[in-house]
N, C-alpha and C positions, 0 to 999 in steps of 0.2 A: 294878142295871144302870148302865153307864157312859154318861152323857149329859152334854152341855155345860152349863155354868152358865147361859148365856143362855136355854136352853130352859126353865129353872125360873122365869124371871121371870113375873110375873102378866100373862097375856095379856088378861085382862079389862080391865086398866088401859089397855093399848094400844088395845083396841077402842073405848074412849071417844074417843080422839083420831082414830081412823080414820073415825069417823062424822061428824066435823066437816065442814061444807060448805067447798068450796075455790074457789067462784066459777067464773069462766070459764077461769082459768089451770090448766095441767096439769103433771104431773110426767112427765118422759121419762127412763128409765134406759137408759144406753148400755152395751152389753155387748161385750166383746172378748176375744180369745185372747191370753194373755200370752206372754212369751219362752220359756216351757218348751214351748210347743206343745200343752200339755195343760190348763193352768190357765185359768180364766176370771176376768175382773175386771169391775167395773161401777162407775158413778157416775151421779148423778142431777142434772138441771137443770130449771128451770122455763121453760115456754114460755107465751106470752100467750094462746094458744088451742089447741084440740085439733088436732093434725096429722092431715090426711086422707090424706097420701101422703108418701113419703120426701122429696120436694122441700121439704116444710114443716119438715123437721128439719135444723137447721144442722150443719155440721161442728163438731167440738170438738177438744180436745187434752188431753194428760195427760203426766205425768212418767215417761218411759220408763226412767229410771234406777232406779225403784222397782218395775218389773215385769220386770226382766231383759231389757230391750229397748233400752237406750241407756246411754251414759256420762253421768255427772253434768254434765260440761262442755258437753254438747250433747244435752239430754235431751227436748226437745219432740217429741212424736209426735202425729200427726193421727188422729182418729176419723172415718171416712167411713161414714155410715149406708147399709146395704144391704138390710135386711129388717126390717119393722116388725110388732110383735105387740101384742095387748092385754095389760095387766098384771094377772095374777090375784091379786097380793098387795095392791095398793091400788086395784084395780078401775078400771072405766071412769070418766072418759075418759082415764085415764093409760096410758102406753105403755112397752113395751120395744122397743129397737132394737138389732139385731145390727150390728156395725160391722167394717169392714176397718181395719187399722192401716197407716199410711204413716209413713215416716221424715221427718226434717226436710227432705230433698231431694225429697219426694213420691214416692219409690220405695217399693215394698212392704217391710214389715218381714220379717225372715227367717222368722218363723212365720206370715206372711200367705200361705197357700197358695191362697187363694180366687181371686186374680187369674189365676194360671196355670190353675186349674181352669176358670174361666169361658172362657178362650181356647179350651180343648179342647172345652168344651160348645158353644160357638158354632159351631165347625167341624163338630160332629156333630149339630147341631140337626135336620137333615132326617131323621135316623134315629129321632127321638123316643125317646131312651133313658130308660127308667124304672128306678128303683132302689127297693129296700126294705131297710133296715138293721135288724138285730136287736141292740140294745144290751144286753149283759149287764153287770151290776155287782154288787158285794157290799156289804152294809150292815155297817158297823163301829161299835162304840162309840167314844167319844172317846178311849179307851185303845188304839185300833187293833186290838182283838180282835173277831172276828166277832160281830155283835149276836145275842144269844140263846144263844150257845154257853156251855157250862160254863166258869167262870173258870179252872179248873185241869185242864181235860181237853178231850175232844172229844165231839160228839154221836154218835149211832149211825151206822153206815155208810150211804153213799149208797144210795138205792133208794126210800124213801117220800116224798121231798121234792119231786120234780119235779111241778109242777102240783098240789101237795099241798093238803090242807084239814085244819085242826085246829091247836090251839095247840101240839101237840108235833111238828108237821110244817113249819110256816112261821113265820117271824119277821119282823115289820115290815110287815105288810100295810097298816097305816094309812098308812105313808109311800108305798107303792106306789099306793094308791087316791087319795091326795091329789095325788100327782104326775100321775096320769092326768087327773084333773079340771082341774088347773092347765094342762096341755097343751091340753085341749079348749077351755078358756076363752080361752087365749092365741091359738089358731088354729094351733097346731102340728099337723102331719098325723100324729098318733099313731094307730097301727092296732090295738094290742093290748098285753097284758102277761101274764106268767105267772111263777110261781115256778120256779126252776131246779133243777138236779140236786144242787148243793151247798146245804146249809141256809144261809139268810141271803143267798143269791144269787138275783137276780131278772133279768128281761129285759123290756124294752119294745121295740116295733117302731115304726118311722116309715116311712111310705110307703103306697102307691106314690107316688113323687115324680119329676117329670121334671126333668132337668138340674140347675141350681144349687139348686133347692128342697131336694134331698136333704141337702146339707151344711148349708145355712142352718137347716133345721128340726131336724136332729139336734143341732147345736150349741146351739140355743135349748132343746131338750128337756133337754140335759145341764145347762144353766144352771138351768132350773126344778127339776131333780132336786136339785142342790146347795142351792138356796134352800129347797126343802121340807125337806130333811134338816136344814138349819140350824134351822128352826123346831122340829123334833122333837129336836134335840140329838144327832143321829147323823151319821155320815160315809158317803158313797157313794164307794167306790173303784172305779176302772176298771182297776186292775192286772190284767194278764192271767193271773197266777198268784198270787193273794193268800195262799194257804195251800199250802205244799209237802206232798208225800205223795200219798196216794190220794184226792185231791179234784179235781173238775173245775176247769179254768181258766175264764177269761171272754173271750169273743170278741165280734166284731161282724160276724156273718155277713151277707154282702151279696148280695142278690138282684138280678139284672140281666136286662133284656130290651130289644130294639129292636122297632120296629113289625114288621119282617120276621119276628122270632122269635115274635111273638105271633099272627101270621096263619097260615093254613093252610100246612102244609109248613115251618113255622118250625124244626122240629127240625134240619133240615140247617144252618140258619144258627147254631143253638146249637152244633152239633158243630164247625162251622168256627171259631167263636169260641174254643171250648175248645182246639182244636188250636193256635191262635195263643197262647193263654195258656200252653200246655205248653212253648212255646219261649222263654218269658220269665219263668220261675219266679223267678229271682234278682231281677229288676227289681221284681216285685210284692212279694216278701218285704221288700225294702228300703222300699217305699212303705207297707207295711201296719202299721207301728208307728212311733212317733216317734223311736225309737232305731235305726232302720235294720235291724230284725230281732232286735236283742238282747233286747228284751222278749218277743217272740214265741217265742224259742228256749226259754224256760221253759215255754211252753204247748204248742207244736206238737211233741209228742214221739212221736206215733203211738198214744198211749193217751188215755183219757178223751174219746172222741168227737172226736179230732183226727187229722190226717195228720202225717207227719214233715215238719219244716221243710226237710229236705234233698232231698225227692223230690216230684215232681208226680204226682197221680193224679186220676182222675175216675171216676164211676160213678153208676148209677141207684139212688136211695134209699140211698146209702152215706154215712153220717155220719162215716166214717173216711177220707174222701177229701178232696183239696184242693177239688174241684168236685163238687157233688152235683146231678144232674138229678132233680127230684122224680118219683116214680112216675107221678103223674097226667100230667105233661108227656110222659113216654115213651109213655103210652097215647094221649094226644090228638094227639101229633105236633107240638105247638107249645106255646109258653109262655115259660119263663124258666129260668135256672140259678142256683145258689147258690154263691158263692165263700166257703168256710168259713175262709179263712186270716186275714183281718184281725183284729187284736187289739182288745180292748175299748177300749183307749186310743188307737186309731188316729185320724188326722185324716180325717174323711169326704171332705174336699176332695181329699186325696192319693189316697185309695182310688178314688173315682169317676173322678178324672182318669186314673189308671193304667189302669183298665178301659176307658175311652173310647179312650185312645191305642192300646191293644193291639187291642181288639175291633172298633173302628169306623174309626179312623184308620190302622190296619194298620202302626203303628210297630213296629220290631223292635230286638233287641239289649237289653243290660242297662244301657245308659247312658241317663241322662235326656235326652230329645230336645231340651229347651231349654237 
């Protein structure tokens, strides 16, 4: 099995050091999105006491020329703490803190989409928007081959793997369960997990989360996933179509509701929102992957439980549609809908902002409102 060299180090030796007392001082690991809009970076500093709130964590800086975010001649970037979590790797009282990135002039970096998202969320706050995102990913060996797949071939056809049980059905459950526990310890609003249709592909869900919590918690859940995989010596890819051919891709289905949708008679509000979405398909496709739709074009083919990237569709219990209304929602007459278009490597800030702008703020057209 292809795993990283670091994962083969003696973890028992590491544990001896992890048990050493650290006094009243704490380690705080700053986490941020790099210039790719997909990768995550982190670095750690010592604080004299345990931070109780974000205001206790100072701003910091880093070399943006080494993260695809600045030129070497003017490379200082600022880290602005926005959401604090417990650290499941070195434990309490140590912390993880998700950060926004600002440029030297204090303007948001190009891949800092959080600030715009927050502006939209603030305008829509009275609607109490809830989100739940279903993050699919694929486990790979360090050689980039799907973990557990035959080295010179393929596993059997899709069918027995979704929510499967057994050594010949699922690969990498240790990673999945460790990630789940890490999220719960950290305070991430993880809601569940399951094996997916393609072997070595998994999903976890985050939510329901209101407003900015959705993006903040999903990004931290991704960071935790990559760190857990690091310990096991494997790689988690969010590529929306990691294996070509008759294999499912990976998405980030996004469930959405407002207070009006959740209340009695909410189905009418759901249908009105879907009508608005139908008139803005190109705008949403552009927002739903970091390459403006290019990544999703490999996944949204109309096959393998996807809709066509070129057409908008909606239906009750239809997993081949752009928008799915769950059967129970149709029966109850209220609830939520699922947008199945976002890619696995989407930026949740971009996805949730787009939904808010279309469904609540009633913005129209295919151009960015800002």
